[in-house]
C-alpha positions in Angstrom: -16.5 21.8 -6.8 -15.3 24.5 -4.5 -11.9 25.9 -5.6 -10.5 25.6 -2.1 -11.0 21.9 -1.8 -10.3 19.2 -4.3 -10.1 21.1 -7.6 -7.5 19.4 -9.7 -5.9 22.7 -10.7 -5.6 23.6 -7.0 -3.7 20.4 -6.3 -1.3 21.1 -9.1 -0.7 24.7 -7.8 0.1 23.3 -4.4 3.0 21.5 -6.2 3.9 17.8 -6.1 6.4 18.6 -3.4 8.9 15.9 -2.7 8.6 14.3 0.7 9.4 11.1 2.4 6.8 8.7 3.6 7.7 9.7 7.2 6.2 13.1 6.7 2.7 11.6 6.3 3.2 8.5 8.4 2.8 8.9 12.1 3.8 6.8 15.0 1.0 5.8 17.3 0.9 4.1 20.7 -1.8 1.8 19.5 -1.4 -0.5 16.4 -2.8 -3.2 14.3 -2.9 -6.1 16.8 0.6 -7.3 17.1 2.7 -9.9 19.0 2.4 -13.7 19.2 -1.4 -13.7 18.8 -1.7 -10.7 16.5 -1.7 -10.1 12.8 1.8 -8.6 12.8 5.0 -9.2 14.9 5.4 -5.4 15.5 3.2 -2.3 15.2 2.8 -1.5 11.5 4.9 1.7 11.3 7.7 0.1 13.4 7.7 -2.9 11.1 7.6 -0.7 8.0 10.7 1.2 9.1 12.6 -2.0 9.8 11.7 -3.5 6.5 12.9 -0.3 4.8 16.1 0.3 6.6 17.4 -2.6 8.8 19.9 -5.2 7.6 18.5 -8.8 7.4 19.3 -12.2 6.0 16.9 -14.4 4.0 16.5 -17.7 5.7 13.7 -19.3 3.7 12.1 -19.0 0.2 8.7 -20.3 -0.8 6.2 -19.6 -3.6 3.4 -17.3 -2.7 -0.1 -18.7 -3.5 -2.6 -17.0 -5.7 -0.2 -14.7 -7.7 0.9 -14.7 -11.3 3.7 -12.1 -10.9 6.4 -14.3 -9.3 5.6 -13.3 -5.7 7.5 -15.3 -3.1 7.2 -15.8 0.7 10.5 -15.1 2.4 11.7 -15.7 5.9 13.8 -12.9 7.2 16.0 -12.5 10.3 17.1 -9.0 11.3 20.8 -8.9 12.1 20.7 -6.4 15.0 18.4 -8.3 17.3 17.6 -11.7 15.6 13.9 -10.9 15.1 12.4 -13.4 12.6 9.5 -12.4 10.4 8.0 -13.4 7.1 7.3 -11.2 4.1 5.9 -11.3 0.5 8.6 -10.4 -2.0 7.7 -9.2 -5.5 10.6 -8.5 -7.8 9.9 -5.4 -9.9 9.9 -5.4 -13.7 12.9 -3.9 -15.5 11.3 -0.5 -15.9 10.2 -0.3 -12.3 6.5 -1.3 -12.9 4.2 -3.6 -14.8 0.4 -3.9 -15.2 0.1 -6.0 -12.0 3.4 -5.4 -10.4 3.8 -1.7 -9.4 5.8 -0.9 -6.3 4.7 2.7 -6.3 1.0 1.9 -6.3 1.4 -0.7 -3.6 3.2 1.9 -1.4 0.6 4.6 -2.4 -2.1 2.2 -1.2 -0.4 1.8 2.2 -0.1 5.6 2.6 -3.7 6.2 1.4 -5.2 4.3 4.3 -3.4 6.5 6.8 -5.5 9.4 5.6 -8.5 8.0 7.4 -7.6 4.9 9.4 -5.8 4.5 12.8 -3.0 2.0 12.8 -5.0 -0.7 14.6 -7.6 -0.5 11.8 -5.1 -0.6 8.8 -6.3 -2.7 6.0 -3.0 -2.8 4.1 0.0 -4.4 5.8 3.3 -2.5 5.8 5.0 -2.5 2.4 8.3 -0.9 1.3 10.4 -0.7 -1.8 13.8 -2.2 -1.3 16.8 -3.1 -3.5 18.4 -6.3 -2.1 22.2 -6.7 -2.6 23.2 -9.8 -4.6 25.0 -11.5 -1.6 21.8 -11.2 0.5 19.5 -12.2 -2.5 21.2 -15.5 -3.4 18.8 -17.7 -1.4 16.2 -16.4 -3.8 18.4 -16.6 -7.0 21.8 -18.1 -6.9 22.8 -16.0 -10.0 21.1 -12.7 -9.4 21.2 -9.9 -11.9 20.0 -6.3 -11.6 16.5 -5.3 -12.8 17.3 -1.6 -12.8 20.2 0.0 -14.7 23.4 1.1 -12.9 22.8 -1.1 -9.9 24.1 -4.2 -8.2 20.9 -5.2 -6.4 17.4 -6.6 -7.1 14.6 -4.0 -6.7 11.1 -4.9 -5.6 8.6 -4.7 -2.7 8.6 -6.3 0.7 5.2 -6.6 2.3 4.6 -7.9 5.8 3.1 -11.4 5.9 0.0 -11.3 8.0 -0.5 -14.0 10.7 -3.6 -15.5 12.3 -5.7 -14.7 9.2 -7.4 -16.7 6.5 -8.9 -16.2 3.1 -12.7 -15.7 3.2 -15.1 -17.5 0.9 -15.7 -14.1 -0.7 -13.8 -10.8 -0.1 -16.9 -9.1 1.2 -19.5 -11.4 2.7 -22.8 -9.7 1.9 -24.8 -12.0 4.1 -23.1 -10.5 7.1 -24.0 -6.9 6.3 -26.4 -5.4 8.8 -26.5 -8.5 11.1 -22.9 -8.2 12.4 -22.1 -4.6 13.3 -18.4 -5.5 14.0 -18.1 -6.9 10.5 -19.9 -3.9 9.1 -17.2 -1.6 10.6 -14.3 -3.5 9.1 -16.1 -4.1 5.8 -16.9 -0.4 5.5 -13.3 0.6 6.2 -12.1 -1.9 3.5 -14.6 -0.7 0.9 -13.8 2.9 1.6 -10.1 2.1 1.0 -10.8 0.1 -2.2 -13.0 2.9 -3.6 -10.4 5.5 -2.7 -7.5 3.7 -4.5 -9.7 2.5 -7.3 -9.0 -1.2 -6.6 -9.7 -3.3 -9.7 -8.5 -6.8 -8.8 -10.9 -8.2 -6.3 -10.1 -11.9 -6.5 -10.5 -13.7 -3.2 -6.8 -14.4 -2.7 -6.1 -10.6 -2.5 -8.2 -10.3 0.7 -7.8 -11.8 4.1 -9.8 -11.8 7.4 -8.6 -12.1 10.9 -9.1 -15.5 12.7 -10.4 -13.7 15.7 -14.2 -13.9 15.6 -14.5 -10.9 18.0 -12.5 -8.7 15.6 -13.3 -9.7 12.0 -10.8 -7.3 10.5 -10.4 -7.4 6.8 -7.1 -6.8 4.8 -6.2 -6.0 1.2 -2.9 -7.7 0.5 -2.4 -7.0 -3.2 -3.0 -3.5 -4.4 -0.9 -3.4 -7.6 -4.0 -2.8 -9.8 -5.1 0.5 -8.4 -5.0 4.3 -9.1 -5.3 3.7 -12.8 -7.4 2.5 -15.7 -5.9 -1.0 -15.6 -8.0 -3.8 -14.4 -8.2 -7.6 -14.1 -10.8 -8.7 -16.6 -11.5 -12.0 -14.9 -12.8 -10.8 -11.5 -15.1 -8.2 -10.0 -13.7 -4.8 -9.0 -14.1 -3.0 -5.6 -13.7 0.5 -7.1 -17.4 1.0 -6.2 -19.4 0.5 -2.9 -20.6 -3.0 -2.1 -21.5 -2.3 1.5 -24.6 -0.6 2.8 -22.8 2.1 4.8 -19.4 3.4 5.9 -18.0 4.4 9.3 -18.5 8.0 10.3 -15.1 8.4 11.9 -13.3 7.4 8.6 -15.6 9.8 6.6 -15.0 12.7 9.0 -11.2 12.2 8.6 -11.5 12.1 4.8 -13.4 15.4 4.9 -10.4 17.0 6.5 -8.0 15.8 3.7 -6.5 18.9 1.9 -5.0 19.3 -1.6 -1.6 19.5 0.1 -2.2 16.1 1.7 -2.9 14.6 -1.8 0.0 16.5 -3.4 2.4 14.6 -1.2 1.6 11.4 -3.1 3.5 12.8 -6.1 6.8 11.6 -4.5 6.6 8.5 -2.3 10.2 7.5 -2.4 13.6 8.0 -4.0 16.6 5.7 -4.1 20.2 6.4 -5.1 23.1 3.9 -5.6 25.9 3.8 -3.0 29.5 3.1 -3.8 28.7 -0.6 -4.4 25.8 0.1 -6.7 23.1 -0.8 -4.1 20.1 1.5 -4.2 19.4 3.1 -0.9 16.5 5.3 0.2 17.3 9.0 0.4 15.4 12.2 1.2 13.5 12.8 -2.1 14.3 15.7 -4.4 11.5 17.7 -6.1 9.2 15.8 -8.4 11.2 15.1 -11.5 8.1 14.6 -13.8 4.5 14.8 -12.5 3.3 13.1 -15.6 5.4 9.9 -14.9 5.1 7.5 -12.0 8.7 6.2 -12.2 11.5 8.7 -12.9 15.2 8.3 -13.3 17.1 10.7 -11.0 21.0 10.8 -10.8 21.3 7.1 -11.7 18.7 6.3 -9.1 14.9 6.1 -9.1 12.1 8.3 -7.9 8.5 7.2 -7.8 5.0 8.3 -6.8 1.6 8.9 -8.2 1.2 10.9 -11.4 -0.7 14.2 -11.4 -3.5 12.4 -13.2 -3.7 9.7 -10.6 -3.8 12.2 -7.8 -6.6 14.1 -9.6 -8.5 10.8 -9.7 -8.3 10.4 -5.9 -9.6 14.0 -5.5 -12.5 13.3 -7.9 -13.4 10.1 -6.0 -13.4 12.0 -2.7 -15.6 14.7 -4.1 -18.1 12.1 -5.5 -18.1 10.2 -2.1 -19.0 13.3 -0.2 -21.8 14.2 -2.7 -23.3 10.7 -2.4 -23.2 10.9 1.4 -24.7 14.4 1.5 -27.5 13.3 -0.8 -28.3 10.4 1.5 -27.3 7.7 -1.0 -24.7 6.2 1.2 -25.3 5.6 4.9 -22.8 6.8 7.5 -22.8 4.9 10.8 
C-alpha cells in the first residue's frame, strides 16, 4: 500500500484531531427529497442541526418495531417555530455504548456516507447524540434517571424517522439487479456504504426503500453493529458486496479520501454538563484516548471511532480499489 494514501501508520501520524461534525458535514442546496411528499421534513443537514441544537417538546411516544434495544418512536415539536417531526430514540447504555446500541457508531455511519454521497443520495437519515433533560423526557419515563454519571439528563440518539418508505421483502432484491438501472444505482450506493462501515446486522427491518417507484432509494436505518468485530449471529451481513457493480461517481469520490479525512472520525462529538447537569455539545478537545471509543472528559463525554476502527476503514478502502482495478467489481 502506498505510504502516502491509506497506510495505518500515516493515519496515526496525521493525528486523531478533534473536530466537530460540522467540519466534515457540508450544506448543499439539494437534499434527500424533503417536504410533504419526501422522505424527510427538511434537508438532511438542516434537520440534523435542529435535532442536535434546538429546543423541543415530546408530544407522543410509541414502541419502535423490529428492535430489541428499547428503541421508541417519538413525536417532537420544536419550540421556536412549531415544526412537528418524528424520530427514533435509543437510550444509551450506562457506559455510553453496548453491543447493538452504540451512539458513536451510528453517528460515524452518518458521517461516513458523506465521504462519497450527495445529500439527495444519503442512505442514512440524520442522527445525533443528545442528552434530554428530565422535565422534557417525562413523557417517555415519568421517573427519569441519568444513564451517565454527573448528569441530570438521559443520553441517547435521535434519528430522523423516514416517511413515504416501506420495508422491502429483502434488504437487497437480487432479482432487480441488472434489469432496473435505477435500482442498481441505489443498491450500489447502499452496498458501498455497508461495506465501508462493515455493517453486520442485515435483518430486513434495518433497511427501507422509498415508496416512489421512479426513485427506488434504499436506506439503512440501524447501524449500531458496524466498524467492529461484533455481529448479529442470526442474520446475514452486508460487510461484503452483494451487488454486481457500484456507481462510478461514488467510487471516484472515495478515491479522493485522504488519511486526514479518516483521522477526523477519531472525535465525532463532545458533551459537557451545564450548570443544571444537562450535557450539551461543545467544540471538541483533542482526542483523549485513540484506543477508546467513549472517553470521559471534564465530567463530560467525548466519542468517536478508535484508531483500530479507523484503520479498518482504510483497509477496506484499499481492498475495494484493488478489486475494482483487477476488474473483479464492475463500476458503472
